[in-house]
C-alpha positions in Angstrom: 45.8 -126.3 46.5 43.7 -123.4 45.3 43.8 -121.5 42.1 46.5 -121.9 39.5 48.0 -118.8 37.9 49.5 -119.2 34.4 51.4 -116.4 32.8 51.6 -116.4 29.1 53.2 -114.0 26.7 50.8 -113.3 23.9 51.4 -110.6 21.4 54.1 -109.1 23.7 51.6 -108.8 26.6 51.5 -110.7 29.8 48.3 -112.5 30.5 47.2 -114.1 33.8 44.7 -116.9 33.7 43.1 -118.3 36.9 41.1 -121.4 37.3 40.8 -124.6 39.4 41.7 -127.8 37.5 39.5 -130.7 38.6 41.8 -133.6 37.6 45.5 -134.4 37.2 45.0 -134.7 33.5 43.6 -131.1 33.3 46.5 -129.9 35.5 49.0 -131.7 33.2 47.4 -130.0 30.1 47.5 -126.6 31.8 51.2 -127.0 32.6 52.1 -128.1 29.1 50.2 -125.2 27.6 51.8 -122.8 29.9 55.3 -124.1 28.9 54.3 -123.6 25.2 53.2 -120.1 25.9 56.6 -119.4 27.6 58.2 -120.6 24.3 60.0 -123.6 25.8 61.9 -125.6 23.1 60.4 -128.6 21.5 62.9 -130.8 23.3 61.9 -129.4 26.7 58.2 -129.8 25.9 58.9 -133.5 24.9 60.8 -134.1 28.1 58.0 -132.6 30.3 55.4 -134.6 28.4 57.2 -137.9 28.6 58.3 -137.6 32.2 55.0 -136.2 33.5 52.9 -138.8 31.6 54.7 -141.6 33.3 54.3 -140.0 36.7 50.6 -139.4 36.1 50.1 -143.0 35.0 51.7 -144.1 38.3 49.6 -141.7 40.4 46.3 -142.7 38.7 47.2 -146.4 39.1 47.5 -145.7 42.8 44.0 -144.2 42.9 45.0 -140.5 42.9 43.5 -138.1 40.4 42.9 -135.0 42.5 45.6 -132.4 42.2 44.9 -131.0 45.6 46.0 -134.3 47.3 
C-alpha cells in the first residue's frame, strides 16, 4: 500500500501526517488515533475498537501481519 495520510484537527488547524506502518497493530492504532482526532463519539470509537480487534485477531491467526498484503 504506500504511505498513509492522516488528517487531524488540532487547535483548529488541519495537520497531515505521513508514515508507513510496519504491522497491522500499528495500522490499527493509527486508525483509532485518527478517529479520535476527528472527534468521533466514544460509542463509535468503541465500535471500531471491538470490531477491528476481532478482525485483526483473525488475520494474525491466519499468519497475516503485514498491512500491505
